[in-house]
C-alpha positions as CSV (number, residue, x, y, z in Angstrom):
1,M,99.5,-8.3,52.1
2,S,101.1,-8.3,48.7
3,P,99.0,-8.8,45.5
4,V,98.7,-12.3,44.3
5,I,100.6,-12.7,41.1
6,K,99.1,-15.3,38.8
7,K,101.2,-17.4,36.7
8,K,100.9,-17.4,32.9
9,G,97.9,-19.4,31.9
10,E,96.0,-18.7,35.1
11,R,92.8,-16.6,35.1
12,F,93.1,-13.0,36.6
13,T,90.6,-12.3,39.4
14,L,90.0,-9.1,41.2
15,P,89.1,-9.3,44.8
16,S,85.5,-8.2,45.5
17,K,86.5,-5.4,47.9
18,Y,88.5,-3.7,45.2
19,L,85.7,-4.1,42.7
20,L,83.3,-2.5,45.1
21,L,85.6,0.4,45.8
22,I,86.1,1.0,42.0
23,L,82.3,1.0,41.4
24,T,81.8,3.4,44.3
25,V,84.3,5.8,43.0
26,L,82.8,5.7,39.5
27,C,79.3,6.3,40.8
28,T,80.5,9.3,42.9
29,L,82.2,10.8,39.9
30,M,79.1,10.4,37.7
31,M,76.9,12.0,40.3
32,L,79.3,14.9,40.6
33,I,79.4,15.2,36.8
34,T,75.6,15.0,36.5
35,F,74.9,17.6,39.2
36,G,77.7,19.9,38.3
37,T,77.5,19.8,34.5
38,D,75.0,19.1,31.6
39,T,77.1,16.6,29.9
40,F,74.5,13.9,30.2
41,N,71.5,16.2,30.0
42,R,72.1,17.1,26.4
43,P,72.1,13.6,25.0
44,L,69.1,12.8,27.2
45,N,67.2,15.8,26.0
46,V,68.0,14.9,22.4
47,V,66.6,11.4,23.0
48,V,63.6,12.8,24.7
49,G,62.9,15.4,21.9
50,K,63.4,12.9,19.0
51,V,61.8,9.8,20.5
52,I,59.7,10.3,23.6
53,V,57.9,13.6,22.5
54,P,56.9,12.3,19.0
55,F,55.8,9.1,20.6
56,Q,53.7,11.0,23.2
57,Q,52.2,13.2,20.4
58,G,51.4,10.1,18.4
59,I,49.7,8.5,21.4
60,G,47.7,11.8,22.0
61,K,46.6,11.9,18.3
62,M,45.6,8.2,18.4
63,G,43.6,8.8,21.6
64,G,41.9,11.8,20.0
65,W,41.1,9.8,16.9
66,L,39.7,6.9,19.0
67,S,37.7,9.3,21.0
68,K,36.2,10.8,17.9
69,R,35.5,7.4,16.4
70,S,33.8,6.4,19.7
71,D,31.6,9.5,19.5
72,E,30.7,8.7,15.9
73,L,29.9,5.1,16.7
74,E,27.6,6.3,19.5
75,Q,25.9,8.7,17.1
76,I,25.5,5.9,14.6
77,R,23.9,3.7,17.3
78,N,21.6,6.5,18.2
79,L,20.6,7.0,14.6
80,L,20.0,3.3,14.0
81,D,17.8,3.2,17.1
82,E,15.9,6.3,16.0
83,N,15.6,4.9,12.5
84,A,14.1,1.7,13.9
85,R,11.6,3.7,16.0
86,L,10.7,5.8,12.9
87,K,10.1,2.6,10.8
88,E,7.8,1.3,13.5
89,Q,5.9,4.6,13.5
90,I,5.7,4.6,9.7
91,A,4.3,1.1,9.8
92,V,1.7,2.1,12.4
93,L,0.8,5.2,10.4
94,T,0.6,3.3,7.2
95,E,-1.8,0.8,8.7
96,E,-3.9,3.6,10.2
97,N,-3.9,5.3,6.8
98,I,-5.1,2.1,5.1
99,L,-7.9,1.7,7.6
100,L,-8.9,5.3,7.1
101,Q,-8.9,4.9,3.3
102,Q,-11.1,1.8,3.7
103,D,-13.4,3.6,6.1
104,K,-13.6,6.5,3.6
105,Y,-14.3,4.1,0.7
106,E,-17.0,2.4,2.7
107,L,-18.4,5.7,3.8
108,N,-18.6,6.9,0.2
109,N,-20.3,3.6,-0.8
110,L,-22.8,3.9,2.0
111,R,-23.4,7.6,1.1
112,Q,-24.1,6.5,-2.5
113,L,-26.5,3.8,-1.3
114,M,-28.3,6.3,0.9
115,E,-28.7,8.7,-2.0
116,L,-29.9,5.9,-4.2
117,N,-32.3,4.8,-1.5
118,E,-33.7,8.4,-1.4
119,Q,-33.9,8.5,-5.2
120,Y,-36.0,5.3,-5.3
121,E,-37.8,5.9,-2.0
122,E,-41.1,4.5,-3.4
123,Y,-39.6,1.0,-3.2
124,K,-38.7,-1.1,-0.2
125,K,-35.1,-2.2,0.0
126,V,-32.7,-4.5,1.9
127,G,-29.0,-3.8,2.1
128,A,-26.6,-6.6,1.3
129,R,-22.9,-7.2,1.1
130,I,-21.2,-9.1,-1.7
131,I,-19.4,-12.2,-0.3
132,A,-18.3,-14.0,-3.5
133,R,-18.2,-13.5,-7.3
134,D,-17.5,-15.4,-10.4
135,S,-13.9,-15.3,-11.9
136,G,-13.0,-12.4,-14.0
137,N,-12.6,-8.6,-13.6
138,W,-16.3,-7.8,-13.6
139,Y,-19.1,-8.4,-11.2
140,S,-21.2,-10.1,-13.9
141,S,-22.5,-12.7,-11.3
142,F,-22.0,-12.6,-7.6
143,I,-23.3,-13.8,-4.2
144,V,-24.7,-11.6,-1.5
145,D,-25.2,-12.3,2.2
146,K,-29.0,-12.1,2.3
147,G,-31.4,-14.8,1.3
148,S,-34.9,-16.2,1.9
149,N,-34.6,-15.8,5.6
150,Q,-34.5,-12.0,5.0
151,G,-37.4,-12.1,2.5
152,I,-35.3,-12.2,-0.7
153,E,-36.9,-13.8,-3.7
154,A,-35.9,-14.5,-7.3
155,D,-36.3,-11.6,-9.9
156,M,-36.0,-8.9,-7.2
157,N,-34.1,-6.0,-8.7
158,V,-30.6,-5.0,-7.4
159,I,-29.2,-1.4,-7.5
160,A,-26.0,0.2,-6.4
161,G,-23.8,3.2,-7.1
162,G,-25.5,5.1,-9.9
163,G,-28.3,2.7,-10.8
164,L,-29.3,-0.8,-11.9
165,V,-27.0,-3.7,-11.2
166,G,-29.1,-6.7,-12.1
167,R,-31.6,-9.1,-10.6
168,V,-31.7,-12.0,-8.2
169,T,-31.6,-15.3,-10.1
170,A,-31.1,-17.8,-7.3
171,V,-31.9,-17.8,-3.5
172,G,-30.7,-19.8,-0.5
173,P,-31.6,-19.4,3.2
174,N,-28.9,-16.8,3.8
175,W,-27.5,-16.1,0.4
176,A,-28.7,-15.0,-3.1
177,R,-27.1,-15.0,-6.5
178,V,-27.3,-11.8,-8.6
179,T,-26.9,-11.8,-12.4
180,S,-25.9,-8.3,-13.5
181,I,-27.0,-6.5,-16.7
182,I,-23.4,-6.7,-18.1
183,S,-23.6,-10.6,-18.3
184,D,-23.6,-12.0,-21.8
185,N,-27.0,-13.6,-21.4
186,S,-28.7,-10.5,-20.0
187,N,-31.3,-8.5,-21.9
188,V,-33.2,-5.5,-20.4
189,S,-36.0,-3.5,-21.9
190,G,-35.0,0.1,-21.7
191,M,-36.0,3.5,-23.0
192,T,-34.5,7.0,-23.5
193,I,-35.6,9.6,-20.9
194,S,-35.6,12.5,-23.4
195,T,-37.7,10.9,-26.1
196,G,-39.3,7.8,-24.6
197,N,-38.0,5.6,-27.4
198,N,-37.8,1.9,-26.5
199,L,-34.7,-0.3,-27.0
200,I,-33.1,-3.5,-25.8
201,V,-29.9,-3.4,-23.6
202,S,-27.7,-6.5,-23.9
203,G,-24.8,-7.4,-21.7
204,D,-21.4,-7.9,-23.3
205,L,-18.4,-8.8,-21.1
206,Q,-16.0,-8.4,-23.9
207,L,-17.2,-4.8,-24.5
208,M,-17.0,-4.1,-20.8
209,S,-13.2,-4.0,-21.1
210,Q,-13.9,-0.7,-22.9
211,G,-16.5,0.2,-20.3
212,N,-19.5,-0.3,-22.5
213,I,-22.5,-2.7,-23.2
214,R,-24.7,-2.9,-26.3
215,F,-28.1,-1.6,-27.2
216,G,-30.3,-2.4,-30.2
217,Q,-33.7,-2.3,-31.8
218,L,-34.0,1.4,-31.3
219,V,-36.6,3.0,-33.6
220,D,-35.7,6.6,-34.1
221,S,-37.1,7.8,-37.5
222,K,-36.9,11.4,-36.5
223,N,-33.3,11.2,-35.3
224,L,-34.1,12.6,-31.9
225,V,-31.9,10.2,-29.8
226,A,-28.4,11.5,-29.3
227,E,-25.2,10.5,-27.6
228,G,-25.3,11.2,-23.9
229,D,-29.0,10.5,-23.6
230,K,-30.0,8.8,-20.3
231,I,-31.3,5.2,-20.6
232,V,-33.6,3.7,-17.9
233,T,-35.7,0.6,-17.6
234,S,-39.0,0.8,-19.5
235,N,-42.5,0.1,-18.3
236,I,-42.9,-2.9,-20.6
237,S,-40.0,-4.9,-18.9
238,D,-41.3,-8.1,-17.5
239,K,-38.7,-8.4,-14.7
240,Y,-37.3,-4.9,-14.1
241,L,-39.1,-2.1,-12.3
242,P,-39.5,1.1,-14.4
243,N,-37.3,4.1,-14.4
244,L,-34.2,2.5,-12.9
245,L,-31.1,4.1,-14.4
246,I,-29.1,1.9,-16.7
247,G,-26.6,4.2,-18.3
248,Y,-25.8,6.7,-21.0
249,I,-25.6,6.4,-24.8
250,S,-22.0,6.7,-25.9
251,S,-22.4,5.9,-29.6
252,I,-25.2,5.3,-32.2
253,D,-25.1,3.5,-35.5
254,R,-27.8,2.9,-38.1
255,D,-28.5,-0.7,-38.7
256,S,-28.3,-2.2,-42.3
257,N,-32.1,-2.4,-42.5
258,N,-32.3,1.4,-42.2
259,L,-35.2,1.0,-39.8
260,T,-33.5,0.6,-36.4
261,K,-30.4,1.8,-34.7
262,S,-27.9,0.2,-32.3
263,G,-24.9,1.3,-30.4
264,L,-23.1,1.4,-27.1
265,I,-24.1,2.4,-23.6
266,T,-21.8,3.3,-20.7
267,P,-23.3,1.8,-17.5
268,A,-24.1,4.1,-14.6
269,V,-22.7,1.4,-12.1
270,D,-19.0,0.7,-11.7
271,F,-19.1,-3.0,-12.2
272,E,-15.4,-3.4,-11.4
273,H,-15.7,-2.2,-7.8
274,L,-18.8,-3.4,-6.1
275,E,-19.1,-4.2,-2.4
276,E,-22.6,-3.3,-1.1
277,V,-25.9,-3.3,-3.0
278,L,-29.5,-2.6,-2.3
279,I,-32.1,-5.3,-3.1
280,I,-35.5,-3.9,-4.0
281,T,-38.0,-6.3,-2.3
282,D,-40.9,-5.0,-4.5
283,R,-41.0,-7.2,-7.5
284,K,-42.3,-6.1,-11.0
285,Q,-44.8,-8.9,-11.1
286,S,-46.3,-7.9,-7.7
287,I,-46.6,-4.2,-8.8
288,D,-48.2,-5.2,-12.1
289,E,-50.7,-7.3,-10.3
């Protein structure tokens, strides 16, 4: 069968059987060339070396970086969890430490009260806790949790810490008000332990900001009284039992009349930090009678 000759203007077409034959021959030749020579291997190797290998290396480095970041994130999560646990432990330990400090403070207060109880063992006493106080920095007047139901009466003396705090001035069934010796309207008859000289101790809340209260009417013609001398309640006091420690002389001045002296006393009691007190149930009036 002779080839079909197309006229000018007609589209050339190749029969499919010839096209298949041509492709078969080309494939056979390429296979022979590929297996018999490295004609195609060299360009392929170049492509692999310049494109595929760097790409694989980049993928490997990226994988290593991601793995490292994953490990770091895991470590961070572990550290955050450990930090949270440590914070909880610190909070618990802080609370326990506060409780221990409170227990220690209360224990010291109770120890001081026990020592004070032994120091004035000749008097009967009732322990009481302060439940309220007047405004201000000092315990010039406060309420305790004992009252007439516990045998508390007006004018009973109150001690704490190092010595005299004040006296009961009002009483209810289960409470009592105490006015301390640092109150502005307080006056206590005192005397010096070393010489027995009498004087009057007066409260002064303004002076208490410096840690002192006043004394006056001290007759000391022989100049025997000195700074540091101990001051206690005197026998002639009408409301206070004798020999209760008030404080220590911190300064002495001669009055303008040249007959008496006055000055400052540092109280034996810490009137800024009071919690528990002892109420002496023996009253001065009863003892005098």
